[in-house]
All heavy atoms as TSV, in Angstrom:
chain	resi	resn	atom	element	x	y	z
A	1	MET	N	N	-1.396	39.678	-10.238
A	1	MET	CA	C	-1.065	38.914	-11.371
A	1	MET	C	C	0.364	38.565	-11.428
A	1	MET	O	O	0.810	37.609	-11.955
A	1	MET	CB	C	-1.468	39.807	-12.659
A	1	MET	CG	C	-1.570	39.073	-13.957
A	1	MET	SD	S	-2.993	38.077	-13.868
A	1	MET	CE	C	-2.982	37.321	-15.579
A	2	ARG	N	N	1.200	39.461	-10.920
A	2	ARG	CA	C	2.620	39.207	-10.992
A	2	ARG	C	C	3.041	38.004	-10.168
A	2	ARG	O	O	3.884	37.181	-10.480
A	2	ARG	CB	C	3.355	40.463	-10.355
A	2	ARG	CG	C	4.299	41.086	-11.351
A	2	ARG	CD	C	4.829	42.253	-10.675
A	2	ARG	NE	N	6.081	42.618	-11.379
A	2	ARG	CZ	C	6.776	43.575	-11.005
A	2	ARG	NH1	N	6.627	44.295	-9.905
A	2	ARG	NH2	N	7.913	43.831	-11.641
A	3	ASP	N	N	2.403	37.859	-9.032
A	3	ASP	CA	C	2.711	36.747	-8.042
A	3	ASP	C	C	2.360	35.383	-8.742
A	3	ASP	O	O	2.963	34.447	-8.573
A	3	ASP	CB	C	2.106	36.962	-6.720
A	3	ASP	CG	C	2.587	38.081	-5.953
A	3	ASP	OD1	O	3.824	38.457	-6.198
A	3	ASP	OD2	O	1.893	38.618	-5.176
A	4	GLY	N	N	1.262	35.456	-9.414
A	4	GLY	CA	C	0.793	34.139	-10.004
A	4	GLY	C	C	1.758	33.709	-11.206
A	4	GLY	O	O	1.933	32.532	-11.299
A	5	GLY	N	N	2.220	34.704	-11.880
A	5	GLY	CA	C	3.183	34.357	-12.920
A	5	GLY	C	C	4.453	33.731	-12.424
A	5	GLY	O	O	4.984	32.833	-12.916
A	6	GLY	N	N	4.919	34.368	-11.336
A	6	GLY	CA	C	6.172	33.843	-10.663
A	6	GLY	C	C	5.996	32.487	-10.182
A	6	GLY	O	O	6.915	31.645	-10.256
A	7	LEU	N	N	4.782	32.206	-9.579
A	7	LEU	CA	C	4.479	30.904	-9.044
A	7	LEU	C	C	4.461	29.803	-10.103
A	7	LEU	O	O	5.007	28.762	-10.032
A	7	LEU	CB	C	3.248	30.991	-8.234
A	7	LEU	CG	C	2.776	29.620	-7.616
A	7	LEU	CD1	C	3.728	29.233	-6.559
A	7	LEU	CD2	C	1.384	29.713	-7.029
A	8	LEU	N	N	3.858	30.226	-11.219
A	8	LEU	CA	C	3.875	29.323	-12.346
A	8	LEU	C	C	5.232	28.969	-12.887
A	8	LEU	O	O	5.507	27.865	-13.180
A	8	LEU	CB	C	2.955	29.765	-13.532
A	8	LEU	CG	C	1.447	29.766	-13.281
A	8	LEU	CD1	C	0.760	30.420	-14.375
A	8	LEU	CD2	C	0.991	28.327	-13.144
A	9	ILE	N	N	6.067	29.947	-12.982
A	9	ILE	CA	C	7.452	29.792	-13.418
A	9	ILE	C	C	8.244	28.868	-12.482
A	9	ILE	O	O	8.848	27.928	-12.866
A	9	ILE	CB	C	8.189	31.072	-13.565
A	9	ILE	CG1	C	7.674	31.901	-14.793
A	9	ILE	CG2	C	9.716	30.886	-13.788
A	9	ILE	CD1	C	8.127	33.280	-14.955
A	10	LEU	N	N	8.056	29.069	-11.189
A	10	LEU	CA	C	8.672	28.242	-10.103
A	10	LEU	C	C	8.238	26.854	-10.169
A	10	LEU	O	O	9.020	25.895	-10.181
A	10	LEU	CB	C	8.368	28.890	-8.720
A	10	LEU	CG	C	9.013	28.076	-7.590
A	10	LEU	CD1	C	10.483	28.091	-7.622
A	10	LEU	CD2	C	8.517	28.562	-6.349
A	11	LEU	N	N	6.913	26.604	-10.372
A	11	LEU	CA	C	6.324	25.312	-10.537
A	11	LEU	C	C	6.874	24.521	-11.747
A	11	LEU	O	O	7.268	23.387	-11.652
A	11	LEU	CB	C	4.853	25.267	-10.526
A	11	LEU	CG	C	4.170	25.618	-9.219
A	11	LEU	CD1	C	2.624	25.717	-9.474
A	11	LEU	CD2	C	4.477	24.595	-8.197
A	12	GLY	N	N	7.051	25.304	-12.840
A	12	GLY	CA	C	7.609	24.795	-14.060
A	12	GLY	C	C	9.111	24.324	-13.874
A	12	GLY	O	O	9.478	23.214	-14.301
A	13	VAL	N	N	9.869	25.169	-13.165
A	13	VAL	CA	C	11.236	24.800	-12.916
A	13	VAL	C	C	11.368	23.578	-12.043
A	13	VAL	O	O	12.240	22.769	-12.203
A	13	VAL	CB	C	12.003	26.053	-12.324
A	13	VAL	CG1	C	13.286	25.644	-11.691
A	13	VAL	CG2	C	12.071	27.140	-13.338
A	14	LEU	N	N	10.454	23.558	-10.945
A	14	LEU	CA	C	10.525	22.381	-10.083
A	14	LEU	C	C	10.159	21.125	-10.826
A	14	LEU	O	O	10.715	20.026	-10.614
A	14	LEU	CB	C	9.560	22.672	-8.961
A	14	LEU	CG	C	10.026	23.713	-7.924
A	14	LEU	CD1	C	8.948	23.954	-6.866
A	14	LEU	CD2	C	11.319	23.246	-7.254
A	15	LEU	N	N	9.117	21.189	-11.752
A	15	LEU	CA	C	8.758	19.990	-12.501
A	15	LEU	C	C	9.901	19.482	-13.401
A	15	LEU	O	O	10.127	18.357	-13.503
A	15	LEU	CB	C	7.536	20.249	-13.303
A	15	LEU	CG	C	6.213	20.304	-12.536
A	15	LEU	CD1	C	5.033	20.749	-13.384
A	15	LEU	CD2	C	5.854	18.833	-11.989
A	16	VAL	N	N	10.546	20.456	-14.018
A	16	VAL	CA	C	11.676	20.167	-14.880
A	16	VAL	C	C	12.785	19.504	-14.080
A	16	VAL	O	O	13.380	18.494	-14.523
A	16	VAL	CB	C	12.205	21.319	-15.690
A	16	VAL	CG1	C	13.490	21.081	-16.382
A	16	VAL	CG2	C	11.135	21.756	-16.676
A	17	ALA	N	N	13.171	20.126	-12.989
A	17	ALA	CA	C	14.111	19.528	-12.070
A	17	ALA	C	C	13.827	18.141	-11.590
A	17	ALA	O	O	14.613	17.232	-11.576
A	17	ALA	CB	C	14.441	20.510	-10.828
A	18	GLY	N	N	12.596	18.039	-11.197
A	18	GLY	CA	C	12.199	16.647	-10.687
A	18	GLY	C	C	12.188	15.604	-11.840
A	18	GLY	O	O	12.678	14.477	-11.623
A	19	GLY	N	N	11.833	16.016	-13.080
A	19	GLY	CA	C	11.927	15.101	-14.202
A	19	GLY	C	C	13.323	14.746	-14.508
A	19	GLY	O	O	13.623	13.565	-14.854
A	20	LEU	N	N	14.290	15.718	-14.403
A	20	LEU	CA	C	15.624	15.315	-14.671
A	20	LEU	C	C	16.238	14.463	-13.644
A	20	LEU	O	O	17.025	13.513	-13.916
A	20	LEU	CB	C	16.470	16.656	-14.647
A	20	LEU	CG	C	16.280	17.541	-15.969
A	20	LEU	CD1	C	17.053	18.806	-15.785
A	20	LEU	CD2	C	16.672	16.829	-17.211
A	21	ILE	N	N	15.819	14.648	-12.353
A	21	ILE	CA	C	16.348	13.739	-11.254
A	21	ILE	C	C	15.837	12.243	-11.525
A	21	ILE	O	O	16.591	11.361	-11.409
A	21	ILE	CB	C	15.864	14.282	-9.936
A	21	ILE	CG1	C	16.638	15.605	-9.577
A	21	ILE	CG2	C	16.093	13.332	-8.719
A	21	ILE	CD1	C	16.107	16.281	-8.345
A	22	VAL	N	N	14.533	12.205	-11.869
A	22	VAL	CA	C	14.011	10.818	-12.064
A	22	VAL	C	C	14.658	10.268	-13.350
A	22	VAL	O	O	14.974	9.017	-13.368
A	22	VAL	CB	C	12.458	10.915	-12.272
A	22	VAL	CG1	C	11.937	9.532	-12.740
A	22	VAL	CG2	C	11.842	11.272	-10.876
A	23	ARG	N	N	14.839	11.022	-14.365
A	23	ARG	CA	C	15.468	10.581	-15.618
A	23	ARG	C	C	16.899	10.051	-15.378
A	23	ARG	O	O	17.362	9.182	-16.103
A	23	ARG	CB	C	15.388	11.648	-16.617
A	23	ARG	CG	C	15.860	11.314	-17.956
A	23	ARG	CD	C	14.627	10.779	-18.730
A	23	ARG	NE	N	15.052	10.754	-20.154
A	23	ARG	CZ	C	14.413	10.043	-20.987
A	23	ARG	NH1	N	13.402	9.257	-20.588
A	23	ARG	NH2	N	14.865	9.926	-22.213
A	24	MET	N	N	17.572	10.702	-14.517
A	24	MET	CA	C	18.986	10.413	-14.199
A	24	MET	C	C	19.158	9.058	-13.420
A	24	MET	O	O	20.261	8.585	-13.274
A	24	MET	CB	C	19.761	11.466	-13.536
A	24	MET	CG	C	19.932	12.738	-14.403
A	24	MET	SD	S	20.700	14.146	-13.673
A	24	MET	CE	C	21.301	13.654	-12.164
A	25	GLY	N	N	18.009	8.483	-12.978
A	25	GLY	CA	C	18.105	7.113	-12.338
A	25	GLY	C	C	17.754	7.175	-10.860
A	25	GLY	O	O	17.846	6.131	-10.203
A	26	PHE	N	N	17.314	8.233	-10.284
A	26	PHE	CA	C	16.790	8.208	-8.814
A	26	PHE	C	C	15.607	7.279	-8.820
A	26	PHE	O	O	14.611	7.559	-9.596
A	26	PHE	CB	C	16.463	9.636	-8.306
A	26	PHE	CG	C	16.209	9.707	-6.941
A	26	PHE	CD1	C	17.165	9.546	-5.994
A	26	PHE	CD2	C	14.836	9.802	-6.437
A	26	PHE	CE1	C	16.853	9.533	-4.640
A	26	PHE	CE2	C	14.585	9.784	-5.112
A	26	PHE	CZ	C	15.525	9.659	-4.221
A	27	PRO	N	N	15.589	6.314	-8.026
A	27	PRO	CA	C	14.548	5.363	-7.985
A	27	PRO	C	C	13.185	5.845	-7.310
A	27	PRO	O	O	12.651	5.180	-6.445
A	27	PRO	CB	C	15.128	4.179	-7.216
A	27	PRO	CG	C	16.077	4.817	-6.235
A	27	PRO	CD	C	16.564	6.010	-7.025
A	28	LEU	N	N	12.651	6.951	-7.672
A	28	LEU	CA	C	11.463	7.486	-7.108
A	28	LEU	C	C	10.340	6.485	-7.408
A	28	LEU	O	O	10.075	6.164	-8.516
A	28	LEU	CB	C	11.053	8.832	-7.684
A	28	LEU	CG	C	10.088	9.612	-6.968
A	28	LEU	CD1	C	10.541	9.858	-5.490
A	28	LEU	CD2	C	9.765	10.846	-7.624
A	29	GLY	N	N	9.705	6.011	-6.387
A	29	GLY	CA	C	8.603	4.958	-6.602
A	29	GLY	C	C	9.052	3.606	-6.363
A	29	GLY	O	O	8.239	2.643	-6.303
A	30	ARG	N	N	10.305	3.372	-6.087
A	30	ARG	CA	C	10.857	2.051	-5.771
A	30	ARG	C	C	11.787	2.113	-4.622
A	30	ARG	O	O	12.861	1.406	-4.629
A	30	ARG	CB	C	11.680	1.439	-7.015
A	30	ARG	CG	C	10.561	1.080	-8.196
A	30	ARG	CD	C	11.446	0.871	-9.309
A	30	ARG	NE	N	11.904	2.197	-9.842
A	30	ARG	CZ	C	12.605	2.443	-10.904
A	30	ARG	NH1	N	12.905	1.419	-11.667
A	30	ARG	NH2	N	12.994	3.673	-11.274
A	31	LEU	N	N	11.526	3.009	-3.611
A	31	LEU	CA	C	12.334	3.093	-2.539
A	31	LEU	C	C	12.026	1.873	-1.449
A	31	LEU	O	O	10.966	1.391	-1.484
A	31	LEU	CB	C	12.042	4.425	-1.811
A	31	LEU	CG	C	12.384	5.694	-2.708
A	31	LEU	CD1	C	11.918	6.886	-2.004
A	31	LEU	CD2	C	13.887	5.672	-2.964
A	32	PRO	N	N	13.075	1.698	-0.613
A	32	PRO	CA	C	12.760	0.753	0.487
A	32	PRO	C	C	11.583	1.328	1.368
A	32	PRO	O	O	11.633	2.511	1.702
A	32	PRO	CB	C	14.029	0.745	1.280
A	32	PRO	CG	C	15.026	1.157	0.387
A	32	PRO	CD	C	14.354	2.163	-0.572
A	33	GLY	N	N	10.659	0.450	1.745
A	33	GLY	CA	C	9.486	0.928	2.449
A	33	GLY	C	C	8.252	1.047	1.697
A	33	GLY	O	O	7.122	1.205	2.197
A	34	ASP	N	N	8.346	1.150	0.271
A	34	ASP	CA	C	7.236	1.072	-0.632
A	34	ASP	C	C	6.735	-0.366	-0.683
A	34	ASP	O	O	7.555	-1.282	-0.653
A	34	ASP	CB	C	7.681	1.580	-2.000
A	34	ASP	CG	C	7.847	3.025	-2.052
A	34	ASP	OD1	O	7.585	3.744	-1.158
A	34	ASP	OD2	O	8.370	3.549	-3.065
A	35	ILE	N	N	5.492	-0.548	-0.536
A	35	ILE	CA	C	4.855	-1.848	-0.527
A	35	ILE	C	C	4.325	-2.303	-1.877
A	35	ILE	O	O	3.592	-1.567	-2.505
A	35	ILE	CB	C	3.795	-1.898	0.477
A	35	ILE	CG1	C	4.355	-1.575	1.913
A	35	ILE	CG2	C	3.051	-3.287	0.542
A	35	ILE	CD1	C	3.304	-1.532	2.922
A	36	HIS	N	N	4.675	-3.430	-2.405
A	36	HIS	CA	C	4.175	-3.945	-3.575
A	36	HIS	C	C	3.775	-5.431	-3.304
A	36	HIS	O	O	4.504	-6.214	-3.017
A	36	HIS	CB	C	5.217	-3.944	-4.722
A	36	HIS	CG	C	4.790	-4.424	-6.050
A	36	HIS	ND1	N	4.084	-3.648	-6.875
A	36	HIS	CD2	C	4.890	-5.616	-6.622
A	36	HIS	CE1	C	3.723	-4.268	-8.024
A	36	HIS	NE2	N	4.222	-5.530	-7.796
A	37	ILE	N	N	2.411	-5.657	-3.578
A	37	ILE	CA	C	1.870	-6.961	-3.363
A	37	ILE	C	C	1.368	-7.407	-4.782
A	37	ILE	O	O	0.610	-6.691	-5.315
A	37	ILE	CB	C	0.751	-6.938	-2.345
A	37	ILE	CG1	C	1.345	-6.552	-0.990
A	37	ILE	CG2	C	0.130	-8.350	-2.220
A	37	ILE	CD1	C	0.188	-6.186	0.075
A	38	GLN	N	N	1.771	-8.644	-5.116
A	38	GLN	CA	C	1.281	-9.166	-6.407
A	38	GLN	C	C	0.875	-10.657	-6.192
A	38	GLN	O	O	1.704	-11.510	-5.802
A	38	GLN	CB	C	2.323	-9.175	-7.483
A	38	GLN	CG	C	1.793	-9.469	-8.853
A	38	GLN	CD	C	2.828	-9.063	-9.906
A	38	GLN	OE1	O	3.897	-8.674	-9.581
A	38	GLN	NE2	N	2.401	-9.236	-11.123
A	39	ARG	N	N	-0.391	-11.001	-6.420
A	39	ARG	CA	C	-0.867	-12.323	-6.194
A	39	ARG	C	C	-1.747	-12.701	-7.479
A	39	ARG	O	O	-2.865	-11.994	-7.555
A	39	ARG	CB	C	-1.608	-12.514	-4.939
A	39	ARG	CG	C	-0.742	-12.332	-3.776
A	39	ARG	CD	C	-1.458	-12.744	-2.531
A	39	ARG	NE	N	-0.453	-12.608	-1.372
A	39	ARG	CZ	C	-0.787	-12.126	-0.274
A	39	ARG	NH1	N	-1.999	-11.685	0.062
A	39	ARG	NH2	N	0.161	-11.979	0.679
A	40	GLY	N	N	-1.290	-13.429	-8.282
A	40	GLY	CA	C	-2.077	-13.798	-9.472
A	40	GLY	C	C	-2.322	-12.629	-10.331
A	40	GLY	O	O	-1.254	-12.021	-10.733
A	41	SER	N	N	-3.520	-12.309	-10.673
A	41	SER	CA	C	-3.702	-11.186	-11.518
A	41	SER	C	C	-3.992	-9.882	-10.718
A	41	SER	O	O	-4.219	-8.860	-11.214
A	41	SER	CB	C	-5.067	-11.442	-12.324
A	41	SER	OG	O	-6.111	-11.556	-11.531
A	42	PHE	N	N	-3.886	-9.965	-9.400
A	42	PHE	CA	C	-4.058	-8.756	-8.510
A	42	PHE	C	C	-2.674	-8.125	-8.164
A	42	PHE	O	O	-1.778	-8.874	-7.875
A	42	PHE	CB	C	-4.776	-9.267	-7.232
A	42	PHE	CG	C	-4.899	-8.145	-6.170
A	42	PHE	CD1	C	-5.862	-7.190	-6.270
A	42	PHE	CD2	C	-4.095	-8.107	-5.095
A	42	PHE	CE1	C	-5.984	-6.137	-5.401
A	42	PHE	CE2	C	-4.221	-7.138	-4.078
A	42	PHE	CZ	C	-5.176	-6.184	-4.335
A	43	SER	N	N	-2.601	-6.907	-8.315
A	43	SER	CA	C	-1.424	-6.159	-7.983
A	43	SER	C	C	-1.767	-4.830	-7.169
A	43	SER	O	O	-2.675	-4.176	-7.518
A	43	SER	CB	C	-0.679	-5.724	-9.221
A	43	SER	OG	O	0.455	-5.056	-8.934
A	44	LEU	N	N	-1.059	-4.682	-6.050
A	44	LEU	CA	C	-1.352	-3.546	-5.110
A	44	LEU	C	C	0.035	-2.875	-4.946
A	44	LEU	O	O	0.946	-3.543	-4.553
A	44	LEU	CB	C	-1.919	-3.919	-3.853
A	44	LEU	CG	C	-2.188	-2.876	-2.790
A	44	LEU	CD1	C	-3.269	-1.831	-3.299
A	44	LEU	CD2	C	-2.558	-3.369	-1.541
A	45	TYR	N	N	0.185	-1.539	-5.104
A	45	TYR	CA	C	1.365	-0.813	-4.884
A	45	TYR	C	C	1.000	0.364	-4.003
A	45	TYR	O	O	0.183	1.162	-4.290
A	45	TYR	CB	C	1.974	-0.274	-6.189
A	45	TYR	CG	C	3.205	0.421	-6.021
A	45	TYR	CD1	C	4.352	-0.214	-5.645
A	45	TYR	CD2	C	3.268	1.773	-6.244
A	45	TYR	CE1	C	5.546	0.451	-5.374
A	45	TYR	CE2	C	4.429	2.483	-5.988
A	45	TYR	CZ	C	5.601	1.859	-5.597
A	45	TYR	OH	O	6.718	2.481	-5.412
A	46	LEU	N	N	1.728	0.395	-2.838
A	46	LEU	CA	C	1.566	1.516	-1.865
A	46	LEU	C	C	2.856	2.244	-1.634
A	46	LEU	O	O	3.752	1.768	-0.930
A	46	LEU	CB	C	1.010	0.990	-0.554
A	46	LEU	CG	C	-0.358	0.183	-0.511
A	46	LEU	CD1	C	-0.581	-0.403	0.815
A	46	LEU	CD2	C	-1.375	1.193	-0.800
A	47	PRO	N	N	3.131	3.390	-2.305
A	47	PRO	CA	C	4.274	4.099	-2.236
A	47	PRO	C	C	4.412	4.973	-0.968
A	47	PRO	O	O	4.470	6.110	-0.935
A	47	PRO	CB	C	4.320	4.991	-3.479
A	47	PRO	CG	C	2.840	5.248	-3.643
A	47	PRO	CD	C	2.147	4.056	-3.289
A	48	ILE	N	N	4.583	4.315	0.218
A	48	ILE	CA	C	4.537	4.941	1.483
A	48	ILE	C	C	5.845	5.789	1.616
A	48	ILE	O	O	5.739	7.044	1.928
A	48	ILE	CB	C	4.443	3.927	2.665
A	48	ILE	CG1	C	3.095	3.259	2.511
A	48	ILE	CG2	C	4.619	4.629	3.992
A	48	ILE	CD1	C	2.848	2.098	3.476
A	49	THR	N	N	6.971	5.262	1.467
A	49	THR	CA	C	8.211	6.000	1.661
A	49	THR	C	C	8.340	7.150	0.648
A	49	THR	O	O	8.681	8.250	0.991
A	49	THR	CB	C	9.401	5.097	1.574
A	49	THR	OG1	O	9.288	3.949	2.477
A	49	THR	CG2	C	10.703	5.690	1.845
A	50	THR	N	N	7.973	6.897	-0.530
A	50	THR	CA	C	7.981	7.859	-1.586
A	50	THR	C	C	7.081	9.019	-1.246
A	50	THR	O	O	7.465	10.227	-1.461
A	50	THR	CB	C	7.575	7.314	-3.060
A	50	THR	OG1	O	8.509	6.177	-3.310
A	50	THR	CG2	C	7.649	8.326	-4.013
A	51	SER	N	N	5.865	8.784	-0.806
A	51	SER	CA	C	5.022	9.811	-0.432
A	51	SER	C	C	5.476	10.651	0.751
A	51	SER	O	O	5.336	11.908	0.758
A	51	SER	CB	C	3.636	9.216	0.008
A	51	SER	OG	O	3.043	8.479	-1.057
A	52	ILE	N	N	6.180	10.037	1.668
A	52	ILE	CA	C	6.695	10.758	2.814
A	52	ILE	C	C	7.829	11.643	2.380
A	52	ILE	O	O	7.916	12.793	2.697
A	52	ILE	CB	C	7.136	9.799	3.928
A	52	ILE	CG1	C	5.952	9.115	4.603
A	52	ILE	CG2	C	7.945	10.545	4.984
A	52	ILE	CD1	C	6.339	7.991	5.473
A	53	LEU	N	N	8.658	11.124	1.519
A	53	LEU	CA	C	9.751	11.916	0.985
A	53	LEU	C	C	9.335	13.073	0.136
A	53	LEU	O	O	9.826	14.158	0.388
A	53	LEU	CB	C	10.750	11.001	0.126
A	53	LEU	CG	C	11.950	11.589	-0.449
A	53	LEU	CD1	C	12.943	12.031	0.598
A	53	LEU	CD2	C	12.652	10.712	-1.536
A	54	VAL	N	N	8.414	12.852	-0.676
A	54	VAL	CA	C	7.895	13.973	-1.490
A	54	VAL	C	C	7.191	15.023	-0.568
A	54	VAL	O	O	7.451	16.278	-0.855
A	54	VAL	CB	C	6.861	13.503	-2.593
A	54	VAL	CG1	C	6.140	14.589	-3.278
A	54	VAL	CG2	C	7.660	12.654	-3.666
A	55	SER	N	N	6.501	14.609	0.354
A	55	SER	CA	C	5.821	15.540	1.324
A	55	SER	C	C	6.911	16.369	2.069
A	55	SER	O	O	6.721	17.626	2.250
A	55	SER	CB	C	5.005	14.705	2.344
A	55	SER	OG	O	4.427	15.584	3.272
A	56	VAL	N	N	7.915	15.737	2.588
A	56	VAL	CA	C	8.961	16.471	3.338
A	56	VAL	C	C	9.638	17.543	2.328
A	56	VAL	O	O	9.817	18.631	2.727
A	56	VAL	CB	C	9.966	15.468	3.874
A	56	VAL	CG1	C	11.175	16.195	4.350
A	56	VAL	CG2	C	9.328	14.677	5.050
A	57	ILE	N	N	9.984	17.065	1.177
A	57	ILE	CA	C	10.630	18.019	0.263
A	57	ILE	C	C	9.694	19.198	-0.113
A	57	ILE	O	O	10.176	20.347	-0.093
A	57	ILE	CB	C	11.073	17.287	-0.957
A	57	ILE	CG1	C	12.160	16.331	-0.673
A	57	ILE	CG2	C	11.520	18.243	-2.126
A	57	ILE	CD1	C	12.613	15.373	-1.719
A	58	LEU	N	N	8.506	18.903	-0.421
A	58	LEU	CA	C	7.552	19.996	-0.806
A	58	LEU	C	C	7.374	20.972	0.482
A	58	LEU	O	O	7.302	22.117	0.368
A	58	LEU	CB	C	6.182	19.454	-1.247
A	58	LEU	CG	C	6.206	18.857	-2.603
A	58	LEU	CD1	C	4.933	18.303	-2.935
A	58	LEU	CD2	C	6.669	19.927	-3.661
A	59	SER	N	N	7.296	20.362	1.673
A	59	SER	CA	C	7.160	21.204	2.830
A	59	SER	C	C	8.316	22.149	3.070
A	59	SER	O	O	8.112	23.294	3.364
A	59	SER	CB	C	6.902	20.366	4.063
A	59	SER	OG	O	5.715	19.605	4.022
A	60	LEU	N	N	9.533	21.578	2.891
A	60	LEU	CA	C	10.607	22.356	3.075
A	60	LEU	C	C	10.730	23.567	1.918
A	60	LEU	O	O	11.100	24.648	2.278
A	60	LEU	CB	C	11.942	21.553	2.958
A	60	LEU	CG	C	12.154	20.692	4.136
A	60	LEU	CD1	C	13.307	19.697	3.801
A	60	LEU	CD2	C	12.438	21.406	5.438
A	61	LEU	N	N	10.420	23.102	0.715
A	61	LEU	CA	C	10.408	24.216	-0.335
A	61	LEU	C	C	9.408	25.223	-0.116
A	61	LEU	O	O	9.741	26.455	-0.298
A	61	LEU	CB	C	10.137	23.493	-1.690
A	61	LEU	CG	C	11.303	22.753	-2.267
A	61	LEU	CD1	C	10.933	22.012	-3.579
A	61	LEU	CD2	C	12.458	23.698	-2.594
A	62	LEU	N	N	8.235	24.869	0.356
A	62	LEU	CA	C	7.128	25.935	0.614
A	62	LEU	C	C	7.563	26.763	1.803
A	62	LEU	O	O	7.269	27.926	1.815
A	62	LEU	CB	C	5.818	25.167	0.748
A	62	LEU	CG	C	5.195	24.588	-0.501
A	62	LEU	CD1	C	3.992	23.860	-0.119
A	62	LEU	CD2	C	4.938	25.634	-1.535
A	63	ARG	N	N	8.212	26.214	2.772
A	63	ARG	CA	C	8.605	27.001	4.042
A	63	ARG	C	C	9.698	27.942	3.621
A	63	ARG	O	O	9.694	29.085	4.078
A	63	ARG	CB	C	9.118	25.996	5.097
A	63	ARG	CG	C	9.359	26.781	6.329
A	63	ARG	CD	C	9.584	25.787	7.421
A	63	ARG	NE	N	8.430	24.990	7.740
A	63	ARG	CZ	C	7.790	25.005	8.895
A	63	ARG	NH1	N	8.341	25.738	9.858
A	63	ARG	NH2	N	6.786	24.353	9.088
A	64	LEU	N	N	10.623	27.529	2.669
A	64	LEU	CA	C	11.713	28.354	2.302
A	64	LEU	C	C	11.103	29.592	1.453
A	64	LEU	O	O	11.620	30.653	1.464
A	64	LEU	CB	C	12.730	27.707	1.462
A	64	LEU	CG	C	13.537	26.726	2.185
A	64	LEU	CD1	C	14.484	25.903	1.279
A	64	LEU	CD2	C	14.474	27.565	3.122
A	65	LEU	N	N	10.086	29.307	0.609
A	65	LEU	CA	C	9.495	30.325	-0.280
A	65	LEU	C	C	8.603	31.309	0.599
A	65	LEU	O	O	8.489	32.447	0.138
A	65	LEU	CB	C	8.653	29.689	-1.367
A	65	LEU	CG	C	9.471	28.921	-2.349
A	65	LEU	CD1	C	8.531	28.173	-3.303
A	65	LEU	CD2	C	10.398	29.791	-3.069
A	66	LYS	N	N	8.098	30.925	1.761
A	66	LYS	CA	C	7.320	31.697	2.489
A	66	LYS	C	C	8.114	32.703	3.245
A	66	LYS	O	O	8.378	33.663	3.384
A	66	LYS	CB	C	6.482	30.864	3.491
A	66	LYS	CG	C	5.474	31.660	4.207
A	66	LYS	CD	C	4.669	30.750	5.124
A	66	LYS	CE	C	3.651	31.493	5.841
A	66	LYS	NZ	N	2.897	30.715	6.820
């Protein structure tokens, strides 16, 4: 039960930190390499670079915690 509580606290801190970073102006979701196609009433957004960046950051954090 102790490990679960610590994990929840860590996740909360990470969410708050991520929210502050985005709030301060980091263009998460509008990075070069993200694809946005808009034709008429059709709109397609593929956040490729953002997904890779988030994946790398989460992998590093999880590796450090392990």
